[in-house]
N, C-alpha and C positions, 0 to 999 in steps of 0.2 A: 504494500500500500504506500503510495507516494504521499508526500505532504508533511505538514507540521503535526505536532502532537495533539490528538483529540483530547487527551487528558488535560492539557493546558487550557484548551478551549472550555472544557467543562468547568474547571476551576474558576476561570475568568467569569463565565456566565453565572456561576453559583454565587461568586462574591458580589456581583452586581445585583443579583436577584434577592440575596439576603437583606439588602438594604431596602427593598421594596416588595416585601412578602405579599402584601395585598394585591399588588399589580400582577405578581407571578401567579397567584391563585386564580385571578381573573382570566389570565391567558390560558392556564391549564383547563379551567372550567369550559372555556370556549372550545378548546380542542376536543374535550370529552363530549360536549354537546353535539358538535358536528359529526364526530365519529359515531355517536349513538344513533344518529338518524338512519344508519345502515343496519341497525339492530341493537337492542339494549342488552343482549347477552354477551358478556366478554368471552365466553367459551367458544362462540362461533364468529365473533367479530374481532379479528386480530388487531385492527387499528384502535378499537375501543380498549382492548386489553393493554396495548402499549400506552395509550393516553392515561389510563388508570394507574399503571405501574409508574409512569413518570410523575404523576400527581402524588402518589404514595412516597416516592423517593424524596419529594420536596416537602414531606410532612404535611400535606394538605389534609385537613380533617375529613373523616369518612362522610359526615353529613354533607359537606360541600360537594364531594364526588357524587353522592346519590342525587343531590339536587340538580347537578349539571346533567346527569343522565335523564332525569325526569323532564327537564326543560326541552329535550329533543322532540317530544311529542306536542309541545305547546306552541303558541303563536310566537313567543320570543325566540324559541329555538329554531323554528322554521324560517325566521327572518334573517338568521345568521347565514352568511355566505362565505365559502372558502374561495379565496382568489390568490393568484400568483402574479407578481410583478417582476419584470426584468429591468436591470439598469446597469449603468457604468459609473464606477467610482474613479477617484483620482489614480493616475499612473497606469491607465489602461486596464484596470481591474474590472471584473464582471461580477454582477450580483443577481441573486434570485431571492425574492422576499415573499414569504407566504403570510397571508393575513386571514383573520376571521372577522368579518365586518357585517354590520347591519345597514351600512350605507357605502356602497362601492364608490360613488362619486366623491364623497367626503374623503374617504381613505385614499383614493387615487391622488387627489389634490395634495393631501398632506404628505404622502410618500414622495411625490414629485418635489415638493418644497424641501424635504430633508436632503434629497440627492443634490439639488441645486445649491443648497446652503453649504454643502461640504464638497464643492468642486466636482460634482457628478451630474448625471442626467438620467432621467427615466427613459428606458428604451421601449421599443415596440415588441409585441409577442414574437418569440423565437429569435430575438436579436442576440441573446447569449445562451439560450437553453441548450444549444448544440454542444457547448463546452462542459455540460454537466450530465452526469448519469445517476440514476437512482440506485442506491445501495442500502444494505442493512448494515448497521454498525453496532458492535458489542464492545464494551470495555470490561475487561475481566481482571480481577485482582490476582496477584501471583500466588497467594495462599500457600506459601512455603514450598512450592514446586520450582524446579529448575526451568530456565527458559526453554530448553529443548523439550521438556515434558509438557509444558504449556502449549508450545507450538504443535507438537504431535497431537495433543488432545483436540486442538482447534481444527486441525486438518482432518482428523478422523471424524469429527462432528459435521464436516461438510463446509468448512470455511473456504471462501474464494481466495482470500489473501490474509496474511497475518503480519503484524508489526509488533516487535518487542520494544517497550519503552521502560524507563526506570520504574514507573508507577505500576505497570502491568501490561496486559495484552490488548492490542487493538485488532479486533477481528472483523473483517469485511465479508459480507455475504451478498447473495442476490436478495432482492426484497422478499421473494417467496420463501427463501430458506431461513430467514431471520429467526422465526419462531422455533423451527426444528433444531437449528444449531444452538440456540439459547437453551432449549430443554435438555439437549444432550450434554452440554457443558455443565449444567446444574446437576444433572444425574451423576456426573463424574466428581461432584463435590466442589466444583469451582464457583466462586461468587461473581455473578454478573452484576456489575455496578450500574451499567446503563445499557439499554437496548432501544434503538430508534431507527426509523427510516430517514435517510438523509439524501441530499443531492451533493455529490462530490465532483469538484472540478477535474476534468481530464488533464488539463495543463495548468500549472500554477505560475503566478507572476511573482518573481523574487523582488524583494524590496529592501532598502536599507532601513536602519532603525527609525530615522525621522519620517520616512515614507510610511512605515508600518504604523507609527503613531497616528498619522493623519487618516489612514484608512480605518484603523481601529476606532477612531472617533466617529466615523460614519456608521460603522457596524453597531457601536453602542447606541447611537442616536436612533437608528432603526429599531433596535431591540427594545428601546425604552418606549416606543409608540405602543399605546394600549392595544391596538388591533393586530400588531405583528406577533406571529407565533413562531417564526423561524427565519433566520437569515443565513444565506450561503454565499461565499465569495471565492473567487479564484486567487485572491491575495494570499501569499504565504506569510501568515502572521506569526 
């Protein structure tokens, strides 16, 4: 797996989210509600199961999760819309931004403003999507095992690619294999810290420290928007 450490990204996002727990819970609730529109049973709705697991990992109260699932059948839940925006950041970096919104026009305008404020621009559909591919991503703790033992366990579980980092294992899968690989790793006694569907850039833009800081400012600004549920970039941060 090419690119920078996903563990570092998780730590950065967690640190920012801890400062705004209420906003984080609101974003997670929206993701749960949208996923639950395809079925309220996590056993048969993998996206809902993932959304619930992410909410639990963030210590979101059980009643909040249940309320978000119930909203899927109501007027408020039906008004929520999942939308994807593509854009360009500074230094020829590409961005994909996923949102959950009850007003696409409002959100489009605000996302456009954020890009322009940070030396970027909102792009047209498919302007950067060609450089991203859908992946499953698992972060696995070392759990006292050697790197070779971890790598072998991931490969045998069906991983597409494996990267060892000081914190643990980054396991890449096809979107369809994410659940089965996660289950097999857990069966082997490994602790899966995070499991999510992502969009990964096929080619990364290398930046110096000053450029990274400028691009990271745009990433943070987008993540802080109430409607934004995921930000992906080709920048090697």
